[in-house]
PALUM-406723 format. One line per field, with one value per atom (N, C-alpha, C): atom name; residue number from 0; x, y, z. Coordinates in steps of 0.001 Angstrom, whole numbers, padded with zeros to 6 digits. Layout:
BEGIN
atom c(CA, ...)
nr c(NUM, ...)
xx c(X, ...)
yy c(Y, ...)
zz c(Z, ...)
***
This chain:
BEGIN
atom c(N, CA, C, N, CA, C, N, CA, C, N, CA, C, N, CA, C, N, CA, C, N, CA, C, N, CA, C, N, CA, C, N, CA, C, N, CA, C, N, CA, C, N, CA, C, N, CA, C, N, CA, C, N, CA, C, N, CA, C, N, CA, C, N, CA, C, N, CA, C, N, CA, C, N, CA, C, N, CA, C, N, CA, C, N, CA, C, N, CA, C, N, CA, C, N, CA, C, N, CA, C, N, CA, C, N, CA, C, N, CA, C, N, CA, C, N, CA, C, N, CA, C, N, CA, C, N, CA, C, N, CA, C, N, CA, C, N, CA, C, N, CA, C, N, CA, C, N, CA, C, N, CA, C, N, CA, C, N, CA, C, N, CA, C, N, CA, C, N, CA, C, N, CA, C, N, CA, C, N, CA, C, N, CA, C, N, CA, C, N, CA, C, N, CA, C, N, CA, C, N, CA, C, N, CA, C, N, CA, C, N, CA, C, N, CA, C, N, CA, C, N, CA, C, N, CA, C, N, CA, C, N, CA, C, N, CA, C, N, CA, C, N, CA, C, N, CA, C, N, CA, C, N, CA, C, N, CA, C, N, CA, C, N, CA, C, N, CA, C, N, CA, C, N, CA, C, N, CA, C, N, CA, C, N, CA, C, N, CA, C, N, CA, C, N, CA, C, N, CA, C, N, CA, C, N, CA, C, N, CA, C, N, CA, C, N, CA, C, N, CA, C, N, CA, C, N, CA, C, N, CA, C, N, CA, C, N, CA, C, N, CA, C, N, CA, C, N, CA, C, N, CA, C, N, CA, C, N, CA, C, N, CA, C, N, CA, C, N, CA, C, N, CA, C, N, CA, C, N, CA, C, N, CA, C, N, CA, C, N, CA, C, N, CA, C, N, CA, C, N, CA, C, N, CA, C, N, CA, C, N, CA, C, N, CA, C, N, CA, C, N, CA, C, N, CA, C, N, CA, C, N, CA, C, N, CA, C, N, CA, C, N, CA, C, N, CA, C, N, CA, C, N, CA, C, N, CA, C, N, CA, C, N, CA, C, N, CA, C, N, CA, C, N, CA, C, N, CA, C, N, CA, C, N, CA, C, N, CA, C, N, CA, C, N, CA, C, N, CA, C, N, CA, C, N, CA, C, N, CA, C, N, CA, C, N, CA, C, N, CA, C, N, CA, C, N, CA, C, N, CA, C, N, CA, C, N, CA, C, N, CA, C, N, CA, C, N, CA, C, N, CA, C, N, CA, C, N, CA, C, N, CA, C, N, CA, C, N, CA, C, N, CA, C, N, CA, C, N, CA, C, N, CA, C, N, CA, C, N, CA, C, N, CA, C, N, CA, C, N, CA, C, N, CA, C, N, CA, C, N, CA, C, N, CA, C, N, CA, C, N, CA, C, N, CA, C, N, CA, C, N, CA, C, N, CA, C, N, CA, C, N, CA, C, N, CA, C, N, CA, C, N, CA, C, N, CA, C, N, CA, C, N, CA, C, N, CA, C, N, CA, C, N, CA, C, N, CA, C, N, CA, C, N, CA, C, N, CA, C, N, CA, C, N, CA, C, N, CA, C, N, CA, C, N, CA, C, N, CA, C, N, CA, C, N, CA, C, N, CA, C, N, CA, C, N, CA, C, N, CA, C, N, CA, C, N, CA, C, N, CA, C, N, CA, C, N, CA, C, N, CA, C, N, CA, C, N, CA, C, N, CA, C)
nr c(0, 0, 0, 1, 1, 1, 2, 2, 2, 3, 3, 3, 4, 4, 4, 5, 5, 5, 6, 6, 6, 7, 7, 7, 8, 8, 8, 9, 9, 9, 10, 10, 10, 11, 11, 11, 12, 12, 12, 13, 13, 13, 14, 14, 14, 15, 15, 15, 16, 16, 16, 17, 17, 17, 18, 18, 18, 19, 19, 19, 20, 20, 20, 21, 21, 21, 22, 22, 22, 23, 23, 23, 24, 24, 24, 25, 25, 25, 26, 26, 26, 27, 27, 27, 28, 28, 28, 29, 29, 29, 30, 30, 30, 31, 31, 31, 32, 32, 32, 33, 33, 33, 34, 34, 34, 35, 35, 35, 36, 36, 36, 37, 37, 37, 38, 38, 38, 39, 39, 39, 40, 40, 40, 41, 41, 41, 42, 42, 42, 43, 43, 43, 44, 44, 44, 45, 45, 45, 46, 46, 46, 47, 47, 47, 48, 48, 48, 49, 49, 49, 50, 50, 50, 51, 51, 51, 52, 52, 52, 53, 53, 53, 54, 54, 54, 55, 55, 55, 56, 56, 56, 57, 57, 57, 58, 58, 58, 59, 59, 59, 60, 60, 60, 61, 61, 61, 62, 62, 62, 63, 63, 63, 64, 64, 64, 65, 65, 65, 66, 66, 66, 67, 67, 67, 68, 68, 68, 69, 69, 69, 70, 70, 70, 71, 71, 71, 72, 72, 72, 73, 73, 73, 74, 74, 74, 75, 75, 75, 76, 76, 76, 77, 77, 77, 78, 78, 78, 79, 79, 79, 80, 80, 80, 81, 81, 81, 82, 82, 82, 83, 83, 83, 84, 84, 84, 85, 85, 85, 86, 86, 86, 87, 87, 87, 88, 88, 88, 89, 89, 89, 90, 90, 90, 91, 91, 91, 92, 92, 92, 93, 93, 93, 94, 94, 94, 95, 95, 95, 96, 96, 96, 97, 97, 97, 98, 98, 98, 99, 99, 99, 100, 100, 100, 101, 101, 101, 102, 102, 102, 103, 103, 103, 104, 104, 104, 105, 105, 105, 106, 106, 106, 107, 107, 107, 108, 108, 108, 109, 109, 109, 110, 110, 110, 111, 111, 111, 112, 112, 112, 113, 113, 113, 114, 114, 114, 115, 115, 115, 116, 116, 116, 117, 117, 117, 118, 118, 118, 119, 119, 119, 120, 120, 120, 121, 121, 121, 122, 122, 122, 123, 123, 123, 124, 124, 124, 125, 125, 125, 126, 126, 126, 127, 127, 127, 128, 128, 128, 129, 129, 129, 130, 130, 130, 131, 131, 131, 132, 132, 132, 133, 133, 133, 134, 134, 134, 135, 135, 135, 136, 136, 136, 137, 137, 137, 138, 138, 138, 139, 139, 139, 140, 140, 140, 141, 141, 141, 142, 142, 142, 143, 143, 143, 144, 144, 144, 145, 145, 145, 146, 146, 146, 147, 147, 147, 148, 148, 148, 149, 149, 149, 150, 150, 150, 151, 151, 151, 152, 152, 152, 153, 153, 153, 154, 154, 154, 155, 155, 155, 156, 156, 156, 157, 157, 157, 158, 158, 158, 159, 159, 159, 160, 160, 160, 161, 161, 161, 162, 162, 162, 163, 163, 163, 164, 164, 164, 165, 165, 165, 166, 166, 166, 167, 167, 167, 168, 168, 168, 169, 169, 169, 170, 170, 170, 171, 171, 171, 172, 172, 172, 173, 173, 173, 174, 174, 174, 175, 175, 175, 176, 176, 176, 177, 177, 177, 178, 178, 178, 179, 179, 179, 180, 180, 180, 181, 181, 181, 182, 182, 182, 183, 183, 183, 184, 184, 184, 185, 185, 185, 186, 186, 186, 187, 187, 187, 188, 188, 188, 189, 189, 189, 190, 190, 190, 191, 191, 191, 192, 192, 192, 193, 193, 193, 194, 194, 194, 195, 195, 195, 196, 196, 196, 197, 197, 197, 198, 198, 198, 199, 199, 199, 200, 200, 200, 201, 201, 201, 202, 202, 202, 203, 203, 203, 204, 204, 204, 205, 205, 205, 206, 206, 206, 207, 207, 207, 208, 208, 208, 209, 209, 209, 210, 210, 210, 211, 211, 211, 212, 212, 212, 213, 213, 213, 214, 214, 214, 215, 215, 215, 216, 216, 216, 217, 217, 217)
xx c(109324, 108786, 108743, 109319, 109656, 108389, 108655, 107848, 107245, 105471, 105473, 104550, 105675, 105229, 103636, 103215, 101761, 101946, 100210, 100194, 100206, 099877, 099405, 098037, 097064, 095918, 095885, 096804, 097203, 096449, 095961, 094871, 093648, 093042, 091678, 092054, 092242, 092421, 093474, 094489, 095354, 094472, 093706, 092909, 093429, 094678, 095694, 096852, 098051, 099273, 099367, 099532, 099419, 100491, 101522, 102335, 102640, 103264, 103926, 104432, 103649, 104511, 104247, 105546, 105471, 104441, 105116, 104640, 103705, 103171, 102207, 101830, 101705, 101412, 100072, 099275, 097965, 098286, 096961, 097210, 096517, 095428, 095198, 095849, 096662, 096754, 098448, 099129, 100588, 101081, 100402, 100865, 101130, 102449, 103175, 101797, 101834, 100556, 101647, 101613, 102218, 101346, 101253, 100190, 101548, 101394, 102330, 102336, 103123, 102583, 103526, 102663, 103496, 103149, 103446, 102925, 101869, 101479, 100731, 099362, 099067, 097757, 096642, 096049, 094167, 093746, 092626, 092356, 090619, 089517, 088163, 088127, 087202, 087116, 085635, 085105, 084130, 083593, 084696, 084128, 083464, 082830, 081729, 082886, 082865, 083404, 083207, 084143, 083653, 083339, 084251, 083916, 083698, 082779, 083053, 084111, 084670, 085548, 085431, 086487, 086586, 086189, 085600, 084954, 085018, 085395, 085889, 084977, 084271, 083721, 083545, 083784, 084412, 083604, 083286, 082794, 083707, 084073, 085145, 084118, 084036, 083055, 084199, 084055, 084854, 083897, 084826, 084229, 085221, 084541, 085411, 086766, 087031, 087977, 089217, 088344, 089315, 090439, 089843, 090384, 091692, 091675, 092743, 093716, 093047, 093834, 094506, 093582, 094130, 092990, 092680, 091908, 090518, 089813, 088556, 088098, 086835, 086333, 086232, 086897, 086943, 085608, 084461, 083837, 084291, 084211, 084740, 085085, 084140, 083517, 084499, 084723, 085271, 084826, 084357, 083903, 084482, 084213, 084769, 086428, 086751, 087932, 088571, 089844, 090828, 090613, 090718, 091026, 091881, 092640, 093802, 093519, 094903, 095271, 095697, 096340, 096396, 096657, 095657, 095956, 095927, 096399, 096053, 096001, 095409, 095056, 095952, 096579, 097938, 097788, 098088, 098263, 099487, 099569, 101063, 100937, 102413, 102079, 102024, 101061, 100493, 099820, 099032, 097988, 096961, 096486, 095778, 095222, 094142, 093865, 092353, 092321, 090873, 090651, 091311, 090565, 090058, 088535, 087964, 087009, 086700, 086078, 084908, 083632, 082456, 081742, 082369, 081587, 082225, 082095, 082825, 082200, 082489, 081662, 082555, 082306, 083151, 084301, 085145, 086503, 086882, 087484, 088098, 088692, 088953, 089482, 089967, 089471, 089731, 090245, 091393, 091867, 092859, 092650, 093644, 094387, 095517, 097170, 098019, 098234, 099221, 098152, 098814, 098353, 097443, 097091, 096793, 095825, 095007, 093728, 094377, 094648, 094619, 093938, 093574, 092827, 093173, 092779, 093108, 091691, 092305, 091330, 090474, 090593, 089483, 089166, 087818, 087197, 086416, 085242, 085161, 084107, 083349, 082292, 082680, 083756, 084136, 083598, 083023, 083087, 083374, 084283, 084872, 084806, 083890, 084027, 084576, 084995, 085457, 086067, 085671, 085788, 087168, 087456, 088739, 088864, 089788, 090024, 091684, 091465, 092543, 093006, 094236, 094957, 095332, 094564, 094775, 094287, 093514, 093658, 094983, 095650, 096578, 096135, 096701, 096581, 097917, 097169, 098174, 098222, 099016, 099163, 099280, 100097, 100378, 099258, 097906, 096771, 095616, 096175, 094948, 094144, 093840, 092965, 093604, 092404, 092490, 092521, 093713, 093490, 093455, 092025, 092522, 092962, 093740, 094119, 094089, 093671, 093005, 093138, 094222, 094652, 096202, 097164, 096667, 096004, 094378, 093742, 094255, 094671, 095163, 094463, 094950, 094684, 095860, 096928, 098281, 098075, 097574, 098303, 098959, 099601, 100907, 101603, 101242, 101775, 100868, 100061, 098731, 097649, 097163, 096142, 094522, 093971, 092431, 091412, 090409, 089423, 088820, 088721, 088616, 087324, 086195, 084986, 085285, 085246, 085471, 084131, 083700, 082693, 083015, 083069, 083927, 082638, 082474, 081793, 082136, 082152, 082892, 081968, 081836, 081185, 081263, 081235, 081463, 080118, 080613, 079598, 079727, 078835, 078630, 078340, 078226, 078527, 079887, 080369, 081952, 082918, 082785, 083326, 082390, 083898, 083331, 084047, 083293, 084078, 084936, 086051, 086656, 086335, 086997, 087422, 087205, 087860, 088473, 089695, 090960, 092178, 092211, 092326, 092144, 090561, 090295, 089209, 088288, 088553, 087832, 088420, 087756, 088790, 087309, 088215, 087185, 086406, 085108, 084906, 083923, 084307, 083811, 082761, 082063, 080635, 080688, 080787, 080729, 079912, 079498, 077741, 078080, 078126, 078497, 076807, 076830, 075126, 075596, 074722, 075092, 075576, 076893, 077351, 078312, 078266, 078512, 078921, 080258, 080987, 080985, 080026, 080263, 081298, 082464, 082840, 082434, 082249, 082442, 083386, 084004, 084549, 084779, 084719, 085394, 086682, 087649, 088921, 090175, 091203, 092448, 093720, 094688, 095435, 096008, 096182, 096624, 095685, 094735, 094040, 094106, 094994, 094652, 093984, 093302, 092091, 092944, 092224, 092961, 091391, 090641, 089701, 089835, 089639, 090136, 088938, 088912, 087874, 088726, 087542, 088348, 087256, 088102, 086985, 086238, 085032, 084373, 083542)
yy c(099320, 100843, 101636, 102636, 102842, 103874, 103418, 104220, 105130, 105551, 107051, 107412, 108623, 109275, 109945, 110466, 110531, 112594, 112357, 113939, 114424, 115779, 116441, 117417, 117422, 118561, 119418, 120647, 121865, 123104, 122996, 124264, 124867, 124611, 124968, 124734, 123194, 122837, 123620, 124933, 125176, 126342, 125431, 126446, 127273, 126862, 127490, 127560, 126813, 126635, 125658, 125461, 124233, 123828, 122455, 122053, 122024, 122278, 121680, 120186, 119068, 117844, 117463, 116951, 117214, 116227, 115624, 115215, 114055, 113304, 112212, 112058, 110765, 110814, 110185, 110472, 110269, 108736, 108082, 106284, 106205, 107017, 106889, 107143, 108442, 109288, 109082, 108690, 108554, 110018, 110948, 112121, 112548, 113317, 113997, 114991, 115161, 116910, 116854, 118324, 118944, 120014, 119691, 120838, 121717, 123001, 123273, 124644, 125474, 127172, 127578, 128826, 129654, 130682, 132130, 133637, 134259, 133003, 133791, 134497, 135884, 136579, 136133, 136797, 136337, 136775, 135907, 136835, 136028, 136969, 136241, 135128, 134596, 133566, 133821, 134738, 134637, 133934, 133180, 132604, 131367, 130856, 129682, 128421, 127464, 126497, 125327, 124570, 123312, 122070, 122141, 121128, 121825, 121213, 122159, 122405, 123356, 123964, 123333, 123010, 121931, 123119, 122564, 123512, 122739, 124468, 123927, 124666, 124254, 124650, 124441, 125725, 126138, 126775, 126531, 126835, 127062, 128121, 128107, 128923, 128235, 128373, 129445, 130714, 130924, 131253, 130700, 130984, 132174, 132596, 133281, 132321, 131205, 130542, 130761, 131114, 131208, 132325, 133112, 134188, 134356, 133301, 133183, 131847, 130866, 129837, 129576, 130983, 130639, 129380, 128502, 126750, 127414, 127220, 127287, 126346, 125826, 124863, 125386, 123715, 123774, 122824, 123013, 122160, 122197, 121140, 121616, 120097, 120633, 119842, 120281, 119079, 119113, 118526, 118809, 117969, 118288, 117649, 118026, 117512, 116569, 116398, 116055, 116041, 115094, 113753, 113139, 111710, 111634, 111126, 110455, 109949, 108658, 107360, 107751, 108654, 109303, 110562, 110992, 112471, 112915, 113991, 114420, 115056, 116053, 117345, 117262, 118342, 118621, 119844, 120028, 120743, 120724, 122194, 122331, 121481, 120889, 120095, 121140, 120646, 121597, 123003, 122372, 123700, 123496, 121836, 120833, 119977, 119585, 118615, 117993, 117149, 116366, 116440, 116075, 115783, 114572, 114607, 113309, 113614, 112545, 112042, 112298, 112969, 112810, 112323, 112896, 111830, 111615, 110930, 110432, 109567, 109901, 109008, 109395, 108241, 107991, 107818, 107596, 107700, 106001, 105215, 103708, 103996, 104512, 105233, 106405, 106269, 107927, 108074, 108271, 108246, 109074, 109351, 110647, 110102, 110461, 110276, 111313, 111438, 112632, 113917, 114750, 115939, 116382, 115307, 114690, 113997, 114050, 112912, 112575, 111245, 110359, 110073, 110042, 109635, 108577, 107472, 106839, 106596, 107091, 107065, 107972, 109426, 109898, 110385, 110949, 110616, 112269, 112741, 114057, 113557, 112355, 112815, 112457, 112484, 112619, 113581, 113198, 113799, 114039, 115120, 114471, 115343, 115272, 116222, 115839, 116606, 116267, 117708, 117220, 118151, 118111, 119210, 119671, 121245, 120857, 122321, 122802, 124162, 124613, 125861, 125911, 126832, 128368, 129334, 130085, 131968, 132361, 133262, 133282, 134747, 135590, 137226, 137450, 138689, 139367, 140671, 141876, 142942, 142597, 143379, 144946, 145434, 146868, 147134, 146823, 147002, 146906, 145987, 145628, 145099, 144199, 143842, 141840, 140953, 139872, 139065, 138477, 138528, 136796, 136737, 135314, 135196, 134397, 134399, 132851, 133227, 131819, 131840, 130711, 130592, 129995, 130667, 130675, 129490, 129815, 129429, 128659, 128395, 128010, 126486, 126324, 124937, 125176, 124226, 124600, 123046, 122651, 121966, 121946, 120821, 120995, 122888, 123399, 124821, 126138, 125118, 126500, 126077, 127142, 127503, 126507, 125812, 125972, 126508, 126852, 127502, 126603, 127112, 127163, 127596, 127499, 127822, 127803, 128841, 128938, 129303, 128791, 128895, 129285, 130363, 130566, 131297, 130628, 131265, 131288, 132286, 133124, 132652, 132065, 132560, 132762, 133878, 134100, 135088, 134965, 134886, 136828, 137671, 138965, 140027, 139848, 139661, 140026, 139396, 139177, 139368, 140001, 140376, 141123, 141747, 142936, 142770, 142383, 142051, 143469, 143407, 144915, 145096, 144214, 143932, 142674, 143005, 141467, 142377, 141924, 142119, 140804, 141197, 142767, 143168, 144681, 145031, 144479, 144667, 144377, 143249, 142084, 141104, 141483, 141505, 141099, 140230, 140215, 139197, 138305, 139113, 137969, 138564, 137738, 138391, 138295, 139062, 139188, 139688, 139147, 139538, 139295, 140566, 140572, 140476, 139634, 139952, 139382, 139124, 139391, 138527, 138135, 137063, 136264, 136487, 135572, 136495, 136148, 136681, 135567, 135969, 134622, 135232, 134470, 134763, 133604, 134452, 133569, 134023, 133360, 133304, 132384, 132607, 131627, 132314, 131655, 132418, 131340, 131908, 131052, 132264, 131441, 131590, 131528, 132682, 132155, 133323, 133175, 133956, 134017, 135075, 134665, 136089, 135188, 136564, 136965, 137641, 137783, 138499, 138071, 138664, 139074, 140346, 141359, 141116, 141389, 140942, 141943, 142531, 143223, 142341, 142167, 141864, 143101, 142702, 144328, 143580)
zz c(021212, 020971, 022304, 021462, 022525, 023755, 025171, 025526, 025624, 025771, 025306, 026967, 027188, 028338, 028459, 029438, 030335, 029850, 029547, 029169, 030126, 030723, 031246, 030986, 031902, 031498, 031880, 031216, 031764, 031997, 030451, 030185, 031255, 030979, 032053, 033537, 033556, 034407, 035678, 034760, 035828, 036623, 037859, 038858, 039696, 039912, 040606, 040325, 040754, 040263, 039778, 038060, 037886, 037591, 037552, 036658, 035386, 034624, 033455, 033149, 032966, 032413, 031407, 030447, 029238, 028603, 027511, 026019, 026426, 025422, 024997, 023606, 022929, 021700, 021758, 021119, 020459, 019808, 020627, 020878, 019157, 018617, 017117, 016366, 016286, 015544, 015101, 016091, 016221, 015957, 016541, 016678, 017643, 018490, 019685, 020109, 021305, 021238, 022983, 023095, 023996, 024878, 026254, 027175, 028086, 027402, 028333, 028336, 029381, 030019, 028886, 027999, 027252, 027662, 026895, 027679, 026220, 025269, 024643, 025318, 025215, 025855, 025463, 026174, 026365, 024860, 024472, 022766, 023351, 023178, 022977, 021768, 021470, 020646, 020007, 019240, 018638, 017416, 016542, 015771, 016083, 015116, 015429, 014888, 016023, 016262, 015843, 015217, 014190, 015592, 016772, 017446, 019038, 020032, 021434, 021833, 022778, 023293, 024707, 024940, 026587, 026968, 028053, 029432, 030802, 031467, 032461, 033428, 034254, 035604, 036905, 037337, 038940, 039769, 041043, 041935, 043420, 043361, 044979, 045730, 047029, 048255, 049160, 049852, 050727, 051938, 052981, 054205, 055033, 056293, 057115, 057233, 057745, 058126, 056686, 055596, 054515, 054837, 055188, 055665, 056544, 057521, 058261, 057955, 057095, 056706, 055308, 054547, 052725, 052251, 053222, 052196, 051703, 050794, 050114, 049601, 050079, 048949, 047856, 046398, 045305, 044741, 043632, 043180, 041737, 041015, 039652, 038717, 037180, 036536, 035362, 034096, 033000, 031922, 031144, 029834, 028019, 027471, 025989, 026037, 026626, 026587, 025151, 024966, 023758, 024410, 022987, 022940, 023157, 024328, 024649, 025763, 025326, 026136, 027498, 028256, 029427, 029629, 030548, 030792, 032409, 033147, 034424, 034532, 035766, 036143, 037249, 037503, 038451, 039015, 040371, 041518, 042265, 042036, 043198, 044300, 044669, 045771, 046768, 048136, 049516, 048899, 048009, 047473, 047524, 047886, 047184, 048642, 048773, 050293, 050046, 050398, 050752, 049455, 048089, 046796, 047275, 045866, 045894, 044674, 043867, 042856, 042831, 042747, 042460, 041605, 040400, 038811, 037712, 037280, 035942, 035456, 034108, 033052, 031675, 030891, 029550, 029716, 030792, 030989, 031668, 031078, 031586, 032564, 033518, 034743, 035333, 036396, 037011, 038446, 039195, 040414, 041247, 042531, 042600, 043342, 042565, 043347, 043697, 044857, 045311, 045182, 044578, 044102, 043030, 042138, 040995, 040475, 039243, 039034, 037863, 037653, 036555, 036133, 034779, 033944, 032651, 032462, 031357, 030365, 028871, 028012, 028033, 027544, 027717, 026545, 026392, 024982, 025156, 023811, 023956, 025026, 024960, 025847, 027365, 027469, 029335, 029624, 030715, 032398, 033508, 033974, 035342, 036539, 037686, 038548, 039352, 040412, 041626, 042619, 044027, 045063, 045908, 046051, 046976, 047820, 048811, 049494, 048554, 048273, 047090, 048248, 048367, 049207, 048010, 048272, 047052, 047485, 049274, 049507, 050245, 049806, 050645, 050885, 052018, 052668, 052219, 051517, 050900, 052311, 053122, 054364, 053813, 052222, 051991, 051783, 051260, 050701, 051375, 052785, 054170, 052708, 051934, 051543, 051302, 050982, 050845, 049385, 048834, 047176, 046578, 046086, 046200, 044025, 043840, 042375, 041958, 040877, 040055, 038303, 038652, 037222, 037109, 036185, 034817, 034281, 033513, 032789, 031056, 030477, 028794, 028875, 027226, 026662, 025560, 025738, 024692, 023824, 022921, 021712, 020778, 020356, 019243, 019642, 018445, 018730, 018458, 018733, 019235, 020387, 020592, 021356, 021009, 021786, 021368, 022174, 021938, 022928, 023658, 025309, 026396, 027353, 027097, 027865, 029392, 030304, 031497, 032233, 032961, 033904, 035258, 035851, 036996, 038436, 039650, 040481, 041487, 042332, 043186, 044907, 045528, 046492, 047528, 048812, 049892, 050752, 052109, 052972, 052942, 052506, 052274, 053820, 054687, 056506, 056705, 056446, 056757, 055868, 054706, 053509, 052179, 052039, 050623, 049716, 048354, 047198, 046882, 046544, 045883, 044635, 044185, 042566, 041721, 040639, 039569, 039092, 038931, 038147, 037211, 036153, 035370, 035439, 035336, 036078, 034418, 033452, 032081, 031764, 031082, 030285, 029037, 028164, 026565, 026349, 026129, 025838, 026994, 028139, 029019, 029644, 030688, 031345, 032703, 033306, 035024, 035700, 036220, 036874, 038814, 039261, 040463, 041425, 042500, 042957, 044388, 045043, 046906, 047227, 047371, 047873, 046745, 045302, 044465, 043411, 042513, 041573, 040737, 039360, 038517, 037041, 036475, 035497, 034983, 033043, 031654, 030989, 030676, 029088, 028158, 026571, 025723, 025736, 025163, 024795, 024518, 023864, 023585, 024725, 024499, 025118, 026748, 027373, 028728, 029587, 030849, 031790, 033237, 033690, 035081, 035866, 036903, 037392, 039128, 039844, 041275, 041115, 042302, 043193, 044459, 044549, 046009, 046944, 048045, 049197, 050069, 051174, 052278, 053833, 054224, 055533, 056548, 056813, 057167, 058838)
***
């Protein structure tokens, strides 16, 4: 029997710059499944879903030091996984550090390996949470502002996109930073709430979505 290569859970798990790692075969159905980057545009999901969407919940906490070194504290959780024998969450090399799993359930095994989290035998009941530091802020000299890029978010399986629920919160010190805005400025079907020192983004969609949070040092 030909060995089955490992799948890569790129989708909502694309917090930063994720790497596309190809194929896997569903152990039960003997079907090939492909998770990969594509150029399908964002579109909101308004229909009633037969099964719950894959959920990506993330909190990025910026402090003053982040503006100097670009590193941001990241806490994220995932649930409603596909039934797969082997999946991984992958970050670009050099863009993540101090990664550790804080919660896992209904997964045979999960562990940190380099800039990835490896998982064996995920299922819809699987929950996985972890902490890390992500290098995601850059200074835009031309506009004298700081930009934090998150994404692209996407979930592609076979030849189509699956619904993805993103709940993203960005926390920042309002005494040291001013939130200038979000690009794109308007995302159809999404809820964006800006409070004192906090921006929250929620959306259920298919396709790809990348967000840029803009700040200014005060």
